[in-house]
C-alpha positions as CSV (number, residue, x, y, z in Angstrom):
1,X,-12.9,-14.8,15.9
2,X,-15.5,-15.7,18.5
3,X,-16.7,-19.4,18.4
4,X,-19.4,-21.1,20.4
5,X,-23.1,-20.5,21.1
6,X,-24.4,-17.3,22.5
7,X,-27.9,-16.0,22.8
8,X,-28.8,-12.4,21.7
9,X,-32.0,-10.4,22.0
10,X,-32.2,-10.0,18.2
11,X,-32.3,-12.7,15.6
12,X,-29.8,-12.5,12.7
13,X,-32.7,-12.3,10.3
14,X,-33.9,-9.0,11.9
15,X,-30.4,-7.5,11.3
16,X,-30.2,-8.7,7.7
17,X,-33.6,-7.1,6.9
18,X,-32.1,-3.6,7.3
19,X,-28.5,-3.5,8.4
20,X,-28.2,0.3,8.0
21,X,-31.2,0.8,10.3
22,X,-29.8,-1.5,13.0
23,X,-26.3,0.2,12.8
24,X,-27.9,3.7,13.0
25,X,-30.0,2.7,16.0
26,X,-26.8,1.3,17.7
27,X,-25.0,4.6,17.0
28,X,-27.8,6.6,18.6
29,X,-28.6,4.6,21.7
30,X,-26.4,4.6,24.8
31,X,-25.4,2.6,27.8
32,X,-25.8,-1.2,28.0
33,X,-28.2,-1.3,25.0
34,X,-25.5,0.1,22.7
35,X,-22.9,-2.3,24.1
36,X,-25.3,-5.3,23.6
37,X,-25.9,-4.3,20.0
38,X,-22.2,-3.8,19.4
39,X,-21.5,-7.3,20.7
40,X,-24.3,-8.7,18.6
41,X,-22.6,-7.4,15.5
42,X,-19.1,-8.4,16.6
43,X,-20.0,-11.9,17.9
44,X,-23.1,-12.8,16.0
45,X,-23.3,-11.0,12.7
46,X,-19.7,-11.0,11.5
47,X,-19.1,-14.7,12.1
48,X,-22.4,-15.4,10.4
49,X,-21.5,-13.4,7.4
50,X,-18.2,-15.2,6.9
51,X,-19.2,-18.7,7.9
52,X,-22.8,-19.0,6.6
53,X,-23.5,-16.3,4.0
54,X,-20.2,-15.8,2.2
55,X,-19.3,-18.4,-0.4
56,X,-22.7,-19.6,-1.5
57,X,-22.8,-17.6,-4.7
58,X,-21.5,-14.4,-6.3
59,X,-24.7,-12.6,-5.3
60,X,-24.4,-13.7,-1.6
61,X,-20.8,-12.6,-1.6
62,X,-21.7,-9.1,-2.8
63,X,-24.5,-8.9,-0.2
64,X,-21.9,-9.8,2.4
65,X,-19.5,-7.1,1.2
66,X,-22.3,-4.5,1.3
67,X,-23.3,-5.4,4.8
68,X,-19.7,-5.2,6.0
69,X,-19.2,-1.9,4.2
70,X,-22.3,-0.5,5.9
71,X,-21.1,-1.8,9.3
72,X,-17.8,-0.1,8.7
73,X,-19.6,3.3,8.7
74,X,-20.6,3.0,12.4
75,X,-20.0,6.3,14.2
76,X,-20.1,4.9,17.8
77,X,-18.0,1.7,17.7
78,X,-14.4,1.6,16.5
79,X,-14.4,-2.1,17.1
80,X,-17.3,-2.6,14.7
81,X,-15.6,-0.4,12.1
82,X,-12.2,-2.1,12.3
83,X,-13.4,-5.6,12.5
84,X,-15.9,-5.0,9.6
85,X,-13.1,-3.5,7.4
86,X,-10.7,-6.4,8.3
87,X,-13.4,-8.9,7.4
88,X,-14.2,-7.1,4.2
89,X,-10.5,-7.0,3.2
90,X,-10.1,-10.7,4.1
91,X,-13.0,-11.9,2.1
92,X,-12.2,-9.7,-0.9
93,X,-8.8,-11.3,-1.0
94,X,-10.4,-14.8,-1.0
95,X,-12.8,-14.0,-3.9
96,X,-11.7,-14.5,-7.5
97,X,-14.6,-12.4,-8.8
98,X,-15.2,-14.5,-11.9
99,X,-18.7,-13.2,-12.4
100,X,-19.4,-10.3,-10.1
101,X,-16.9,-7.5,-10.5
102,X,-19.4,-5.1,-11.9
103,X,-21.6,-5.7,-8.8
104,X,-18.7,-4.3,-6.8
105,X,-19.8,-0.9,-7.8
106,X,-22.4,-1.0,-5.1
107,X,-19.7,-1.7,-2.5
108,X,-17.4,0.9,-4.0
109,X,-20.1,3.5,-3.6
110,X,-20.6,2.8,0.1
111,X,-16.8,2.9,0.9
112,X,-16.3,6.0,-1.3
113,X,-19.1,7.8,0.4
114,X,-17.6,7.0,3.8
115,X,-14.4,8.7,2.7
116,X,-15.5,11.7,0.5
117,X,-18.9,12.7,1.8
118,X,-19.0,15.8,4.0
119,X,-20.4,13.7,6.8
120,X,-18.2,10.6,6.0
121,X,-16.7,8.8,9.0
122,X,-13.2,9.0,7.4
123,X,-12.9,12.7,8.4
124,X,-13.2,11.7,12.1
125,X,-11.2,8.5,12.2
126,X,-7.7,7.9,13.5
127,X,-5.0,7.3,10.9
128,X,-4.7,3.5,11.4
129,X,-8.5,3.1,10.6
130,X,-8.2,5.5,7.7
131,X,-5.3,3.5,6.3
132,X,-7.4,0.3,6.5
133,X,-10.3,2.0,4.8
134,X,-8.2,3.3,2.0
135,X,-6.5,-0.1,1.5
136,X,-9.9,-1.7,1.1
137,X,-11.1,0.9,-1.3
138,X,-7.9,0.8,-3.3
139,X,-8.3,-3.0,-3.7
140,X,-11.9,-2.6,-4.9
141,X,-10.7,-0.1,-7.5
142,X,-7.9,-2.4,-8.6
143,X,-10.5,-5.2,-9.1
144,X,-12.6,-2.9,-11.3
145,X,-9.5,-2.0,-13.3
146,X,-8.6,-5.7,-13.9
147,X,-12.2,-6.3,-14.9
148,X,-12.2,-3.3,-17.3
149,X,-9.1,-4.6,-19.0
150,X,-10.1,-8.3,-19.2
151,X,-13.8,-8.3,-19.6
152,X,-14.8,-5.2,-21.5
153,X,-16.0,-3.4,-18.5
154,X,-16.9,-0.2,-20.4
155,X,-16.6,3.3,-19.1
156,X,-20.4,3.7,-19.5
157,X,-20.8,1.3,-16.6
158,X,-19.2,3.9,-14.3
159,X,-21.0,6.9,-15.9
160,X,-23.1,7.6,-12.8
161,X,-20.0,7.6,-10.6
162,X,-17.6,9.6,-12.8
163,X,-18.3,12.9,-11.1
164,X,-18.1,11.4,-7.6
165,X,-14.8,9.7,-8.5
166,X,-13.4,13.0,-9.6
167,X,-14.6,14.7,-6.5
168,X,-12.7,12.1,-4.4
169,X,-9.5,13.1,-6.2
170,X,-10.2,16.7,-5.5
171,X,-10.8,15.9,-1.8
172,X,-7.5,14.0,-1.5
173,X,-5.6,17.0,-3.2
174,X,-7.0,19.2,-0.4
175,X,-5.4,17.0,2.3
176,X,-1.8,18.2,2.9
177,X,0.2,15.1,3.6
178,X,3.8,15.0,4.7
179,X,6.2,13.1,2.5
180,X,6.4,10.1,4.8
181,X,2.7,10.1,5.9
182,X,1.3,6.6,6.2
183,X,-1.7,7.6,4.2
184,X,0.3,9.0,1.2
185,X,0.8,5.8,-0.8
186,X,-2.8,4.6,-0.4
187,X,-4.2,8.0,-1.5
188,X,-1.8,8.2,-4.5
189,X,-2.7,4.7,-5.6
190,X,-6.5,5.6,-5.4
191,X,-6.0,8.8,-7.4
192,X,-4.0,6.9,-10.0
193,X,-6.7,4.1,-10.1
194,X,-9.4,6.7,-10.6
195,X,-7.5,8.3,-13.5
196,X,-7.2,4.9,-15.1
197,X,-10.9,4.1,-14.7
198,X,-11.8,7.4,-16.3
199,X,-9.9,6.4,-19.5
200,X,-11.7,5.0,-22.5
201,X,-11.6,1.2,-22.8
202,X,-9.6,1.5,-26.0
203,X,-6.8,3.4,-24.2
204,X,-6.7,1.0,-21.3
205,X,-6.1,-2.0,-23.5
206,X,-3.1,-0.3,-25.1
207,X,-1.4,0.6,-21.8
208,X,1.5,-1.4,-20.3
209,X,-0.8,-2.5,-17.5
210,X,-3.3,-4.0,-20.0
211,X,-0.5,-5.9,-21.7
212,X,1.0,-7.1,-18.4
213,X,-2.4,-8.4,-17.2
214,X,-3.0,-10.2,-20.5
215,X,0.4,-11.9,-20.1
216,X,-0.3,-12.9,-16.5
217,X,-3.7,-14.3,-17.5
218,X,-2.0,-16.4,-20.2
219,X,0.7,-17.5,-17.7
220,X,-1.9,-18.7,-15.3
221,X,-3.8,-20.6,-18.1
222,X,-0.8,-22.2,-19.8
223,X,1.8,-24.2,-17.8
224,X,4.1,-24.2,-20.9
225,X,4.8,-20.5,-20.8
226,X,8.1,-19.6,-19.1
227,X,8.0,-16.5,-16.8
228,X,11.3,-15.2,-18.3
229,X,9.6,-14.8,-21.7
230,X,7.1,-12.2,-20.4
231,X,7.7,-8.6,-21.2
232,X,6.7,-7.9,-17.6
233,X,9.6,-10.0,-16.4
234,X,12.0,-8.2,-18.7
235,X,10.8,-4.7,-17.7
236,X,11.0,-5.6,-14.0
237,X,14.7,-6.4,-14.4
238,X,15.3,-2.9,-15.8
239,X,12.9,-1.2,-13.3
240,X,10.7,0.1,-16.1
241,X,7.4,-1.1,-14.6
242,X,5.4,1.7,-13.0
243,X,4.7,1.2,-9.3
244,X,0.9,1.5,-9.9
245,X,1.0,-1.2,-12.7
246,X,3.0,-3.5,-10.5
247,X,0.6,-3.2,-7.7
248,X,-2.4,-4.1,-9.9
249,X,-0.5,-7.1,-11.3
250,X,0.3,-8.3,-7.8
251,X,-3.4,-7.9,-6.8
252,X,-4.3,-10.0,-9.8
253,X,-1.8,-12.7,-9.1
254,X,-2.8,-12.7,-5.4
255,X,-6.4,-13.6,-6.5
256,X,-5.0,-16.5,-8.5
257,X,-2.8,-18.0,-5.8
258,X,-5.4,-20.2,-4.1
259,X,-6.4,-22.0,-7.3
260,X,-3.2,-22.1,-9.3
261,X,0.2,-23.8,-9.1
262,X,3.3,-23.0,-7.1
263,X,4.6,-20.9,-10.0
264,X,2.5,-18.0,-8.9
265,X,3.7,-18.3,-5.4
266,X,7.3,-18.1,-6.7
267,X,6.5,-15.1,-8.8
268,X,4.9,-13.2,-5.9
269,X,7.7,-14.1,-3.5
270,X,10.6,-12.9,-5.7
271,X,8.9,-9.8,-7.3
């Protein structure tokens, strides 16, 4: 990350007033002006978002994620796209989302549109960038699933997005991937996550994933619980935990690592 002082033609406040407009203007201009705007985002905006804006409150975190998601939709700068996605992924991993998971829907919509829309940038990107975008989107969906299981995040909250989520599944089914394609796992995880989100809340609570997340939450809250007593632990030993469920559990535990004891590190390390 760039550190140090640097003077740009535009103030940060101007960019924050309408990030989409600034990015659109960058994409449509050429020559030195486009390069200057690109450097302004890379060396001025991205450090500001992480070092100044992010971490003040749940609302400011969501605003940061939305701006990074919008920047990742640039059509002229691969550097802006990849750095924005890396920043977004990095900050999402650092957030415990105690109060703001439902607000993630606004970020989910931006990333989903960049993938599934007929004019989405995903259709023109190289596979490494596609993989990064899919990884970020899959993590957002996993956080929504965890919230749905633990906080009564009802299906009605996703009502306006249901059709679009289903259309994303259809779009992925139209992409013919080879068995060892690097995008395959991420796409299958997203499709499985969408199917899970489309279930009724009553059904999600009764799934193995719902029970495993409840156990992990109790484990994190109570130091007296032994890991070996968890049904998750017993099912892992006999390979009965579905790969999708395990991925969501690991995402949940990853979010607890920075605030909890060494036990979570040990669990993540060995399983």
